[in-house]
mmCIF file as gemmi writes it, N, C-alpha and C atoms, coordinates in Angstrom:
data_model
loop_
_atom_site.group_PDB
_atom_site.id
_atom_site.type_symbol
_atom_site.label_atom_id
_atom_site.label_alt_id
_atom_site.label_comp_id
_atom_site.label_asym_id
_atom_site.label_entity_id
_atom_site.label_seq_id
_atom_site.pdbx_PDB_ins_code
_atom_site.Cartn_x
_atom_site.Cartn_y
_atom_site.Cartn_z
_atom_site.occupancy
_atom_site.B_iso_or_equiv
_atom_site.pdbx_formal_charge
_atom_site.auth_seq_id
_atom_site.auth_asym_id
_atom_site.pdbx_PDB_model_num
ATOM 1 N N . MET Axp A 1 ? 0.855 -1.171 0 1 0 ? 1 A 1
ATOM 2 C CA . MET Axp A 1 ? 0 0 0 1 0 ? 1 A 1
ATOM 3 C C . MET Axp A 1 ? 0.902 1.236 0 1 0 ? 1 A 1
ATOM 4 N N . GLY Axp A 2 ? 0.624 2.151 -0.905 1 0 ? 2 A 1
ATOM 5 C CA . GLY Axp A 2 ? 1.395 3.382 -0.994 1 0 ? 2 A 1
ATOM 6 C C . GLY Axp A 2 ? 0.966 4.391 0.067 1 0 ? 2 A 1
ATOM 7 N N . LYS Axp A 3 ? 1.775 5.412 0.221 1 0 ? 3 A 1
ATOM 8 C CA . LYS Axp A 3 ? 1.537 6.44 1.232 1 0 ? 3 A 1
ATOM 9 C C . LYS Axp A 3 ? 0.195 7.155 1.009 1 0 ? 3 A 1
ATOM 10 N N . GLU Axp A 4 ? -0.082 7.538 -0.232 1 0 ? 4 A 1
ATOM 11 C CA . GLU Axp A 4 ? -1.334 8.233 -0.536 1 0 ? 4 A 1
ATOM 12 C C . GLU Axp A 4 ? -2.534 7.346 -0.221 1 0 ? 4 A 1
ATOM 13 N N . GLU Axp A 5 ? -2.465 6.1 -0.604 1 0 ? 5 A 1
ATOM 14 C CA . GLU Axp A 5 ? -3.556 5.153 -0.344 1 0 ? 5 A 1
ATOM 15 C C . GLU Axp A 5 ? -3.767 4.967 1.166 1 0 ? 5 A 1
ATOM 16 N N . LEU Axp A 6 ? -2.675 4.896 1.918 1 0 ? 6 A 1
ATOM 17 C CA . LEU Axp A 6 ? -2.764 4.761 3.372 1 0 ? 6 A 1
ATOM 18 C C . LEU Axp A 6 ? -3.429 5.984 3.991 1 0 ? 6 A 1
ATOM 19 N N . ILE Axp A 7 ? -3.028 7.172 3.547 1 0 ? 7 A 1
ATOM 20 C CA . ILE Axp A 7 ? -3.603 8.406 4.082 1 0 ? 7 A 1
ATOM 21 C C . ILE Axp A 7 ? -5.102 8.459 3.791 1 0 ? 7 A 1
ATOM 22 N N . ILE Axp A 8 ? -5.493 8.102 2.589 1 0 ? 8 A 1
ATOM 23 C CA . ILE Axp A 8 ? -6.919 8.119 2.234 1 0 ? 8 A 1
ATOM 24 C C . ILE Axp A 8 ? -7.688 7.108 3.075 1 0 ? 8 A 1
ATOM 25 N N . LYS Axp A 9 ? -7.105 5.945 3.301 1 0 ? 9 A 1
ATOM 26 C CA . LYS Axp A 9 ? -7.752 4.935 4.157 1 0 ? 9 A 1
ATOM 27 C C . LYS Axp A 9 ? -7.92 5.46 5.586 1 0 ? 9 A 1
ATOM 28 N N . LEU Axp A 10 ? -6.903 6.133 6.093 1 0 ? 10 A 1
ATOM 29 C CA . LEU Axp A 10 ? -6.996 6.72 7.434 1 0 ? 10 A 1
ATOM 30 C C . LEU Axp A 10 ? -8.067 7.81 7.48 1 0 ? 10 A 1
ATOM 31 N N . LEU Axp A 11 ? -8.146 8.613 6.441 1 0 ? 11 A 1
ATOM 32 C CA . LEU Axp A 11 ? -9.18 9.65 6.382 1 0 ? 11 A 1
ATOM 33 C C . LEU Axp A 11 ? -10.577 9.029 6.384 1 0 ? 11 A 1
ATOM 34 N N . VAL Axp A 12 ? -10.758 7.93 5.652 1 0 ? 12 A 1
ATOM 35 C CA . VAL Axp A 12 ? -12.049 7.233 5.643 1 0 ? 12 A 1
ATOM 36 C C . VAL Axp A 12 ? -12.404 6.759 7.055 1 0 ? 12 A 1
ATOM 37 N N . GLU Axp A 13 ? -11.436 6.186 7.752 1 0 ? 13 A 1
ATOM 38 C CA . GLU Axp A 13 ? -11.698 5.694 9.107 1 0 ? 13 A 1
ATOM 39 C C . GLU Axp A 13 ? -12.037 6.84 10.057 1 0 ? 13 A 1
ATOM 40 N N . ASP Axp A 14 ? -11.369 7.978 9.903 1 0 ? 14 A 1
ATOM 41 C CA . ASP Axp A 14 ? -11.672 9.116 10.755 1 0 ? 14 A 1
ATOM 42 C C . ASP Axp A 14 ? -13.05 9.687 10.414 1 0 ? 14 A 1
ATOM 43 N N . LEU Axp A 15 ? -13.407 9.703 9.145 1 0 ? 15 A 1
ATOM 44 C CA . LEU Axp A 15 ? -14.755 10.132 8.759 1 0 ? 15 A 1
ATOM 45 C C . LEU Axp A 15 ? -15.816 9.22 9.379 1 0 ? 15 A 1
ATOM 46 N N . LYS Axp A 16 ? -15.565 7.913 9.392 1 0 ? 16 A 1
ATOM 47 C CA . LYS Axp A 16 ? -16.498 6.963 10.017 1 0 ? 16 A 1
ATOM 48 C C . LYS Axp A 16 ? -16.653 7.27 11.503 1 0 ? 16 A 1
ATOM 49 N N . PHE Axp A 17 ? -15.522 7.519 12.167 1 0 ? 17 A 1
ATOM 50 C CA . PHE Axp A 17 ? -15.561 7.83 13.594 1 0 ? 17 A 1
ATOM 51 C C . PHE Axp A 17 ? -16.369 9.101 13.834 1 0 ? 17 A 1
ATOM 52 N N . HIS Axp A 18 ? -16.165 10.096 12.981 1 0 ? 18 A 1
ATOM 53 C CA . HIS Axp A 18 ? -16.896 11.345 13.142 1 0 ? 18 A 1
ATOM 54 C C . HIS Axp A 18 ? -18.388 11.169 12.834 1 0 ? 18 A 1
ATOM 55 N N . GLN Axp A 19 ? -18.716 10.292 11.903 1 0 ? 19 A 1
ATOM 56 C CA . GLN Axp A 19 ? -20.134 9.991 11.667 1 0 ? 19 A 1
ATOM 57 C C . GLN Axp A 19 ? -20.767 9.45 12.949 1 0 ? 19 A 1
ATOM 58 N N . MET Axp A 20 ? -20.047 8.555 13.596 1 0 ? 20 A 1
ATOM 59 C CA . MET Axp A 20 ? -20.571 7.959 14.819 1 0 ? 20 A 1
ATOM 60 C C . MET Axp A 20 ? -20.735 9.014 15.912 1 0 ? 20 A 1
ATOM 61 N N . THR Axp A 21 ? -19.735 9.867 16.097 1 0 ? 21 A 1
ATOM 62 C CA . THR Axp A 21 ? -19.837 10.875 17.156 1 0 ? 21 A 1
ATOM 63 C C . THR Axp A 21 ? -20.916 11.91 16.843 1 0 ? 21 A 1
ATOM 64 N N . LEU Axp A 22 ? -21.061 12.278 15.56 1 0 ? 22 A 1
ATOM 65 C CA . LEU Axp A 22 ? -22.13 13.212 15.19 1 0 ? 22 A 1
ATOM 66 C C . LEU Axp A 22 ? -23.503 12.593 15.428 1 0 ? 22 A 1
ATOM 67 N N . ALA Axp A 23 ? -23.629 11.299 15.17 1 0 ? 23 A 1
ATOM 68 C CA . ALA Axp A 23 ? -24.908 10.615 15.377 1 0 ? 23 A 1
ATOM 69 C C . ALA Axp A 23 ? -25.271 10.523 16.859 1 0 ? 23 A 1
ATOM 70 N N . LEU Axp A 24 ? -24.272 10.502 17.727 1 0 ? 24 A 1
ATOM 71 C CA . LEU Axp A 24 ? -24.522 10.382 19.167 1 0 ? 24 A 1
ATOM 72 C C . LEU Axp A 24 ? -24.815 11.721 19.841 1 0 ? 24 A 1
ATOM 73 N N . GLN Axp A 25 ? -24.54 12.824 19.175 1 0 ? 25 A 1
ATOM 74 C CA . GLN Axp A 25 ? -24.749 14.14 19.782 1 0 ? 25 A 1
ATOM 75 C C . GLN Axp A 25 ? -26.178 14.362 20.283 1 0 ? 25 A 1
ATOM 76 N N . PRO Axp A 26 ? -27.2 14.012 19.507 1 0 ? 26 A 1
ATOM 77 C CA . PRO Axp A 26 ? -28.569 14.242 20.001 1 0 ? 26 A 1
ATOM 78 C C . PRO Axp A 26 ? -28.895 13.445 21.265 1 0 ? 26 A 1
ATOM 79 N N . LEU Axp A 27 ? -28.154 12.394 21.52 1 0 ? 27 A 1
ATOM 80 C CA . LEU Axp A 27 ? -28.394 11.565 22.703 1 0 ? 27 A 1
ATOM 81 C C . LEU Axp A 27 ? -27.629 12.079 23.922 1 0 ? 27 A 1
ATOM 82 N N . ASN Axp A 28 ? -26.877 13.173 23.735 1 0 ? 28 A 1
ATOM 83 C CA . ASN Axp A 28 ? -26.062 13.76 24.808 1 0 ? 28 A 1
ATOM 84 C C . ASN Axp A 28 ? -25.092 12.757 25.424 1 0 ? 28 A 1
ATOM 85 N N . MET Axp A 29 ? -24.557 11.899 24.594 1 0 ? 29 A 1
ATOM 86 C CA . MET Axp A 29 ? -23.586 10.917 25.08 1 0 ? 29 A 1
ATOM 87 C C . MET Axp A 29 ? -22.206 11.552 25.145 1 0 ? 29 A 1
ATOM 88 N N . SER Axp A 30 ? -21.477 11.175 26.14 1 0 ? 30 A 1
ATOM 89 C CA . SER Axp A 30 ? -20.132 11.696 26.348 1 0 ? 30 A 1
ATOM 90 C C . SER Axp A 30 ? -19.206 11.255 25.222 1 0 ? 30 A 1
ATOM 91 N N . GLN Axp A 31 ? -18.326 12.158 24.822 1 0 ? 31 A 1
ATOM 92 C CA . GLN Axp A 31 ? -17.34 11.844 23.79 1 0 ? 31 A 1
ATOM 93 C C . GLN Axp A 31 ? -15.944 11.974 24.408 1 0 ? 31 A 1
ATOM 94 N N . GLU Axp A 32 ? -15.644 11.071 25.306 1 0 ? 32 A 1
ATOM 95 C CA . GLU Axp A 32 ? -14.387 11.135 26.043 1 0 ? 32 A 1
ATOM 96 C C . GLU Axp A 32 ? -13.189 10.703 25.214 1 0 ? 32 A 1
ATOM 97 N N . TYR Axp A 33 ? -13.412 9.918 24.21 1 0 ? 33 A 1
ATOM 98 C CA . TYR Axp A 33 ? -12.302 9.327 23.478 1 0 ? 33 A 1
ATOM 99 C C . TYR Axp A 33 ? -12.224 9.89 22.068 1 0 ? 33 A 1
ATOM 100 N N . ALA Axp A 34 ? -10.996 9.987 21.588 1 0 ? 34 A 1
ATOM 101 C CA . ALA Axp A 34 ? -10.759 10.409 20.208 1 0 ? 34 A 1
ATOM 102 C C . ALA Axp A 34 ? -9.683 9.496 19.635 1 0 ? 34 A 1
ATOM 103 N N . LEU Axp A 35 ? -9.758 9.247 18.349 1 0 ? 35 A 1
ATOM 104 C CA . LEU Axp A 35 ? -8.78 8.376 17.709 1 0 ? 35 A 1
ATOM 105 C C . LEU Axp A 35 ? -7.483 9.108 17.383 1 0 ? 35 A 1
ATOM 106 N N . ASP Axp A 36 ? -7.527 10.41 17.268 1 0 ? 36 A 1
ATOM 107 C CA . ASP Axp A 36 ? -6.37 11.256 16.944 1 0 ? 36 A 1
ATOM 108 C C . ASP Axp A 36 ? -5.686 10.819 15.652 1 0 ? 36 A 1
ATOM 109 N N . ILE Axp A 37 ? -6.498 10.436 14.682 1 0 ? 37 A 1
ATOM 110 C CA . ILE Axp A 37 ? -5.97 10.067 13.365 1 0 ? 37 A 1
ATOM 111 C C . ILE Axp A 37 ? -5.365 11.282 12.688 1 0 ? 37 A 1
ATOM 112 N N . VAL Axp A 38 ? -5.841 12.462 13.038 1 0 ? 38 A 1
ATOM 113 C CA . VAL Axp A 38 ? -5.307 13.687 12.442 1 0 ? 38 A 1
ATOM 114 C C . VAL Axp A 38 ? -3.798 13.785 12.65 1 0 ? 38 A 1
ATOM 115 N N . SER Axp A 39 ? -3.298 13.367 13.791 1 0 ? 39 A 1
ATOM 116 C CA . SER Axp A 39 ? -1.852 13.414 14.057 1 0 ? 39 A 1
ATOM 117 C C . SER Axp A 39 ? -1.082 12.465 13.146 1 0 ? 39 A 1
ATOM 118 N N . ILE Axp A 40 ? -1.658 11.311 12.896 1 0 ? 40 A 1
ATOM 119 C CA . ILE Axp A 40 ? -1.001 10.328 12.026 1 0 ? 40 A 1
ATOM 120 C C . ILE Axp A 40 ? -0.972 10.844 10.592 1 0 ? 40 A 1
ATOM 121 N N . VAL Axp A 41 ? -2.103 11.374 10.131 1 0 ? 41 A 1
ATOM 122 C CA . VAL Axp A 41 ? -2.18 11.918 8.771 1 0 ? 41 A 1
ATOM 123 C C . VAL Axp A 41 ? -1.211 13.089 8.625 1 0 ? 41 A 1
ATOM 124 N N . ALA Axp A 42 ? -1.169 13.963 9.62 1 0 ? 42 A 1
ATOM 125 C CA . ALA Axp A 42 ? -0.253 15.113 9.566 1 0 ? 42 A 1
ATOM 126 C C . ALA Axp A 42 ? 1.197 14.646 9.49 1 0 ? 42 A 1
ATOM 127 N N . THR Axp A 43 ? 1.558 13.649 10.257 1 0 ? 43 A 1
ATOM 128 C CA . THR Axp A 43 ? 2.926 13.127 10.228 1 0 ? 43 A 1
ATOM 129 C C . THR Axp A 43 ? 3.253 12.534 8.865 1 0 ? 43 A 1
ATOM 130 N N . LEU Axp A 44 ? 2.327 11.779 8.303 1 0 ? 44 A 1
ATOM 131 C CA . LEU Axp A 44 ? 2.557 11.172 6.994 1 0 ? 44 A 1
ATOM 132 C C . LEU Axp A 44 ? 2.666 12.218 5.887 1 0 ? 44 A 1
ATOM 133 N N . MET Axp A 45 ? 1.867 13.269 5.992 1 0 ? 45 A 1
ATOM 134 C CA . MET Axp A 45 ? 1.84 14.261 4.917 1 0 ? 45 A 1
ATOM 135 C C . MET Axp A 45 ? 2.884 15.363 5.089 1 0 ? 45 A 1
ATOM 136 N N . LEU Axp A 46 ? 3.185 15.708 6.334 1 0 ? 46 A 1
ATOM 137 C CA . LEU Axp A 46 ? 4.014 16.885 6.593 1 0 ? 46 A 1
ATOM 138 C C . LEU Axp A 46 ? 5.363 16.565 7.21 1 0 ? 46 A 1
ATOM 139 N N . SER Axp A 47 ? 5.679 15.29 7.348 1 0 ? 47 A 1
ATOM 140 C CA . SER Axp A 47 ? 6.918 14.847 8.008 1 0 ? 47 A 1
ATOM 141 C C . SER Axp A 47 ? 6.959 15.39 9.43 1 0 ? 47 A 1
ATOM 142 N N . ASN Axp A 48 ? 7.954 16.174 9.743 1 0 ? 48 A 1
ATOM 143 C CA . ASN Axp A 48 ? 8.103 16.675 11.113 1 0 ? 48 A 1
ATOM 144 C C . ASN Axp A 48 ? 7.569 18.089 11.302 1 0 ? 48 A 1
ATOM 145 N N . GLN Axp A 49 ? 6.953 18.651 10.276 1 0 ? 49 A 1
ATOM 146 C CA . GLN Axp A 49 ? 6.387 19.99 10.393 1 0 ? 49 A 1
ATOM 147 C C . GLN Axp A 49 ? 5.06 19.947 11.132 1 0 ? 49 A 1
ATOM 148 N N . SER Axp A 50 ? 4.772 20.992 11.85 1 0 ? 50 A 1
ATOM 149 C CA . SER Axp A 50 ? 3.454 21.118 12.478 1 0 ? 50 A 1
ATOM 150 C C . SER Axp A 50 ? 2.459 21.566 11.418 1 0 ? 50 A 1
ATOM 151 N N . PRO Axp A 51 ? 1.25 21.044 11.48 1 0 ? 51 A 1
ATOM 152 C CA . PRO Axp A 51 ? 0.252 21.471 10.49 1 0 ? 51 A 1
ATOM 153 C C . PRO Axp A 51 ? -0.125 22.936 10.701 1 0 ? 51 A 1
ATOM 154 N N . SER Axp A 52 ? -0.35 23.633 9.606 1 0 ? 52 A 1
ATOM 155 C CA . SER Axp A 52 ? -0.767 25.034 9.678 1 0 ? 52 A 1
ATOM 156 C C . SER Axp A 52 ? -2.237 25.1 10.097 1 0 ? 52 A 1
ATOM 157 N N . ASP Axp A 53 ? -2.655 26.288 10.483 1 0 ? 53 A 1
ATOM 158 C CA . ASP Axp A 53 ? -4.068 26.483 10.823 1 0 ? 53 A 1
ATOM 159 C C . ASP Axp A 53 ? -4.958 26.169 9.623 1 0 ? 53 A 1
ATOM 160 N N . SER Axp A 54 ? -4.512 26.548 8.429 1 0 ? 54 A 1
ATOM 161 C CA . SER Axp A 54 ? -5.292 26.266 7.21 1 0 ? 54 A 1
ATOM 162 C C . SER Axp A 54 ? -5.461 24.764 7.018 1 0 ? 54 A 1
ATOM 163 N N . TRP Axp A 55 ? -4.378 24.028 7.203 1 0 ? 55 A 1
ATOM 164 C CA . TRP Axp A 55 ? -4.396 22.571 7.05 1 0 ? 55 A 1
ATOM 165 C C . TRP Axp A 55 ? -5.382 21.961 8.055 1 0 ? 55 A 1
ATOM 166 N N . LEU Axp A 56 ? -5.271 22.385 9.307 1 0 ? 56 A 1
ATOM 167 C CA . LEU Axp A 56 ? -6.161 21.857 10.352 1 0 ? 56 A 1
ATOM 168 C C . LEU Axp A 56 ? -7.608 22.25 10.114 1 0 ? 56 A 1
ATOM 169 N N . ASN Axp A 57 ? -7.834 23.458 9.6 1 0 ? 57 A 1
ATOM 170 C CA . ASN Axp A 57 ? -9.209 23.882 9.305 1 0 ? 57 A 1
ATOM 171 C C . ASN Axp A 57 ? -9.831 23.031 8.209 1 0 ? 57 A 1
ATOM 172 N N . ILE Axp A 58 ? -9.065 22.721 7.181 1 0 ? 58 A 1
ATOM 173 C CA . ILE Axp A 58 ? -9.565 21.849 6.109 1 0 ? 58 A 1
ATOM 174 C C . ILE Axp A 58 ? -9.918 20.483 6.679 1 0 ? 58 A 1
ATOM 175 N N . TYR Axp A 59 ? -9.009 19.916 7.451 1 0 ? 59 A 1
ATOM 176 C CA . TYR Axp A 59 ? -9.242 18.591 8.047 1 0 ? 59 A 1
ATOM 177 C C . TYR Axp A 59 ? -10.514 18.606 8.894 1 0 ? 59 A 1
ATOM 178 N N . THR Axp A 60 ? -10.624 19.609 9.762 1 0 ? 60 A 1
ATOM 179 C CA . THR Axp A 60 ? -11.776 19.711 10.656 1 0 ? 60 A 1
ATOM 180 C C . THR Axp A 60 ? -13.071 19.915 9.885 1 0 ? 60 A 1
ATOM 181 N N . ASP Axp A 61 ? -13.025 20.751 8.865 1 0 ? 61 A 1
ATOM 182 C CA . ASP Axp A 61 ? -14.225 20.985 8.049 1 0 ? 61 A 1
ATOM 183 C C . ASP Axp A 61 ? -14.736 19.687 7.439 1 0 ? 61 A 1
ATOM 184 N N . TYR Axp A 62 ? -13.83 18.87 6.908 1 0 ? 62 A 1
ATOM 185 C CA . TYR Axp A 62 ? -14.253 17.595 6.327 1 0 ? 62 A 1
ATOM 186 C C . TYR Axp A 62 ? -14.82 16.658 7.391 1 0 ? 62 A 1
ATOM 187 N N . MET Axp A 63 ? -14.187 16.594 8.544 1 0 ? 63 A 1
ATOM 188 C CA . MET Axp A 63 ? -14.686 15.708 9.599 1 0 ? 63 A 1
ATOM 189 C C . MET Axp A 63 ? -16.07 16.153 10.068 1 0 ? 63 A 1
ATOM 190 N N . ASN Axp A 64 ? -16.289 17.462 10.12 1 0 ? 64 A 1
ATOM 191 C CA . ASN Axp A 64 ? -17.602 17.973 10.527 1 0 ? 64 A 1
ATOM 192 C C . ASN Axp A 64 ? -18.672 17.743 9.467 1 0 ? 64 A 1
ATOM 193 N N . ARG Axp A 65 ? -18.253 17.462 8.245 1 0 ? 65 A 1
ATOM 194 C CA . ARG Axp A 65 ? -19.193 17.18 7.151 1 0 ? 65 A 1
ATOM 195 C C . ARG Axp A 65 ? -19.395 15.676 6.935 1 0 ? 65 A 1
ATOM 196 N N . ALA Axp A 66 ? -18.85 14.854 7.804 1 0 ? 66 A 1
ATOM 197 C CA . ALA Axp A 66 ? -18.91 13.401 7.619 1 0 ? 66 A 1
ATOM 198 C C . ALA Axp A 66 ? -20.336 12.886 7.483 1 0 ? 66 A 1
ATOM 199 N N . ASP Axp A 67 ? -21.268 13.552 8.129 1 0 ? 67 A 1
ATOM 200 C CA . ASP Axp A 67 ? -22.654 13.079 8.08 1 0 ? 67 A 1
ATOM 201 C C . ASP Axp A 67 ? -23.342 13.377 6.752 1 0 ? 67 A 1
ATOM 202 N N . GLU Axp A 68 ? -22.646 14.036 5.822 1 0 ? 68 A 1
ATOM 203 C CA . GLU Axp A 68 ? -23.199 14.256 4.482 1 0 ? 68 A 1
ATOM 204 C C . GLU Axp A 68 ? -23.239 12.958 3.677 1 0 ? 68 A 1
ATOM 205 N N . CYS Axp A 69 ? -22.435 11.995 4.074 1 0 ? 69 A 1
ATOM 206 C CA . CYS Axp A 69 ? -22.415 10.683 3.405 1 0 ? 69 A 1
ATOM 207 C C . CYS Axp A 69 ? -23.375 9.752 4.139 1 0 ? 69 A 1
ATOM 208 N N . HIS Axp A 70 ? -23.955 8.831 3.4 1 0 ? 70 A 1
ATOM 209 C CA . HIS Axp A 70 ? -24.777 7.813 4.049 1 0 ? 70 A 1
ATOM 210 C C . HIS Axp A 70 ? -23.92 7.086 5.062 1 0 ? 70 A 1
ATOM 211 N N . PHE Axp A 71 ? -24.534 6.717 6.158 1 0 ? 71 A 1
ATOM 212 C CA . PHE Axp A 71 ? -23.801 6.138 7.279 1 0 ? 71 A 1
ATOM 213 C C . PHE Axp A 71 ? -22.925 4.969 6.826 1 0 ? 71 A 1
ATOM 214 N N . TRP Axp A 72 ? -21.67 5.137 6.985 1 0 ? 72 A 1
ATOM 215 C CA . TRP Axp A 72 ? -20.623 4.161 6.684 1 0 ? 72 A 1
ATOM 216 C C . TRP Axp A 72 ? -20.663 3.659 5.246 1 0 ? 72 A 1
ATOM 217 N N . ASN Axp A 73 ? -21.032 4.519 4.323 1 0 ? 73 A 1
ATOM 218 C CA . ASN Axp A 73 ? -20.992 4.201 2.9 1 0 ? 73 A 1
ATOM 219 C C . ASN Axp A 73 ? -19.55 4.392 2.436 1 0 ? 73 A 1
ATOM 220 N N . ASN Axp A 74 ? -18.815 3.298 2.307 1 0 ? 74 A 1
ATOM 221 C CA . ASN Axp A 74 ? -17.386 3.375 2.013 1 0 ? 74 A 1
ATOM 222 C C . ASN Axp A 74 ? -17.078 4.066 0.692 1 0 ? 74 A 1
ATOM 223 N N . LEU Axp A 75 ? -17.927 3.916 -0.289 1 0 ? 75 A 1
ATOM 224 C CA . LEU Axp A 75 ? -17.683 4.559 -1.581 1 0 ? 75 A 1
ATOM 225 C C . LEU Axp A 75 ? -17.783 6.082 -1.441 1 0 ? 75 A 1
ATOM 226 N N . ALA Axp A 76 ? -18.837 6.554 -0.805 1 0 ? 76 A 1
ATOM 227 C CA . ALA Axp A 76 ? -19.01 7.993 -0.6 1 0 ? 76 A 1
ATOM 228 C C . ALA Axp A 76 ? -17.932 8.551 0.32 1 0 ? 76 A 1
ATOM 229 N N . LEU Axp A 77 ? -17.616 7.821 1.373 1 0 ? 77 A 1
ATOM 230 C CA . LEU Axp A 77 ? -16.566 8.261 2.292 1 0 ? 77 A 1
ATOM 231 C C . LEU Axp A 77 ? -15.209 8.292 1.599 1 0 ? 77 A 1
ATOM 232 N N . GLY Axp A 78 ? -14.971 7.323 0.721 1 0 ? 78 A 1
ATOM 233 C CA . GLY Axp A 78 ? -13.725 7.301 -0.039 1 0 ? 78 A 1
ATOM 234 C C . GLY Axp A 78 ? -13.597 8.518 -0.943 1 0 ? 78 A 1
ATOM 235 N N . SER Axp A 79 ? -14.693 8.898 -1.572 1 0 ? 79 A 1
ATOM 236 C CA . SER Axp A 79 ? -14.69 10.098 -2.421 1 0 ? 79 A 1
ATOM 237 C C . SER Axp A 79 ? -14.414 11.346 -1.589 1 0 ? 79 A 1
ATOM 238 N N . MET Axp A 80 ? -15.053 11.435 -0.438 1 0 ? 80 A 1
ATOM 239 C CA . MET Axp A 80 ? -14.843 12.585 0.432 1 0 ? 80 A 1
ATOM 240 C C . MET Axp A 80 ? -13.401 12.607 0.946 1 0 ? 80 A 1
ATOM 241 N N . ALA Axp A 81 ? -12.864 11.445 1.288 1 0 ? 81 A 1
ATOM 242 C CA . ALA Axp A 81 ? -11.487 11.362 1.777 1 0 ? 81 A 1
ATOM 243 C C . ALA Axp A 81 ? -10.491 11.787 0.7 1 0 ? 81 A 1
ATOM 244 N N . LYS Axp A 82 ? -10.734 11.382 -0.538 1 0 ? 82 A 1
ATOM 245 C CA . LYS Axp A 82 ? -9.847 11.785 -1.644 1 0 ? 82 A 1
ATOM 246 C C . LYS Axp A 82 ? -9.897 13.291 -1.863 1 0 ? 82 A 1
ATOM 247 N N . GLU Axp A 83 ? -11.088 13.848 -1.766 1 0 ? 83 A 1
ATOM 248 C CA . GLU Axp A 83 ? -11.25 15.293 -1.911 1 0 ? 83 A 1
ATOM 249 C C . GLU Axp A 83 ? -10.508 16.025 -0.786 1 0 ? 83 A 1
ATOM 250 N N . CYS Axp A 84 ? -10.656 15.519 0.421 1 0 ? 84 A 1
ATOM 251 C CA . CYS Axp A 84 ? -9.968 16.09 1.576 1 0 ? 84 A 1
ATOM 252 C C . CYS Axp A 84 ? -8.455 16.011 1.384 1 0 ? 84 A 1
ATOM 253 N N . TYR Axp A 85 ? -7.973 14.854 0.987 1 0 ? 85 A 1
ATOM 254 C CA . TYR Axp A 85 ? -6.543 14.66 0.756 1 0 ? 85 A 1
ATOM 255 C C . TYR Axp A 85 ? -6.021 15.657 -0.274 1 0 ? 85 A 1
ATOM 256 N N . GLY Axp A 86 ? -6.759 15.837 -1.351 1 0 ? 86 A 1
ATOM 257 C CA . GLY Axp A 86 ? -6.346 16.767 -2.391 1 0 ? 86 A 1
ATOM 258 C C . GLY Axp A 86 ? -6.212 18.189 -1.861 1 0 ? 86 A 1
ATOM 259 N N . GLU Axp A 87 ? -7.159 18.604 -1.046 1 0 ? 87 A 1
ATOM 260 C CA . GLU Axp A 87 ? -7.084 19.952 -0.479 1 0 ? 87 A 1
ATOM 261 C C . GLU Axp A 87 ? -5.942 20.075 0.517 1 0 ? 87 A 1
ATOM 262 N N . LEU Axp A 88 ? -5.768 19.046 1.346 1 0 ? 88 A 1
ATOM 263 C CA . LEU Axp A 88 ? -4.671 19.079 2.331 1 0 ? 88 A 1
ATOM 264 C C . LEU Axp A 88 ? -3.316 19.138 1.635 1 0 ? 88 A 1
ATOM 265 N N . LYS Axp A 89 ? -3.202 18.407 0.546 1 0 ? 89 A 1
ATOM 266 C CA . LYS Axp A 89 ? -1.943 18.343 -0.189 1 0 ? 89 A 1
ATOM 267 C C . LYS Axp A 89 ? -1.599 19.701 -0.795 1 0 ? 89 A 1
ATOM 268 N N . ASN Axp A 90 ? -2.601 20.492 -1.121 1 0 ? 90 A 1
ATOM 269 C CA . ASN Axp A 90 ? -2.374 21.787 -1.769 1 0 ? 90 A 1
ATOM 270 C C . ASN Axp A 90 ? -2.129 22.939 -0.797 1 0 ? 90 A 1
ATOM 271 N N . VAL Axp A 91 ? -2.158 22.648 0.504 1 0 ? 91 A 1
ATOM 272 C CA . VAL Axp A 91 ? -1.923 23.713 1.486 1 0 ? 91 A 1
ATOM 273 C C . VAL Axp A 91 ? -0.426 23.933 1.641 1 0 ? 91 A 1
């Protein structure tokens, strides 16, 4: 598996996690845990550099839009992850 493919797979998994947390919000369930996939993606994409505010804003915007895809629809999530990756790469 290449680096780009790995990053997109990680983005899909983080989108799934965010779908789950967004779905639980109306139930007022605690969200004590986070996967922190953003740190792994940042390390893979930026080496040892810290992500810029623009980079983090793009990442966060996509995660907050995770519920735009049908729940755990891997094809739709994959498309969104590729779009996210493309924007992150251009920052």
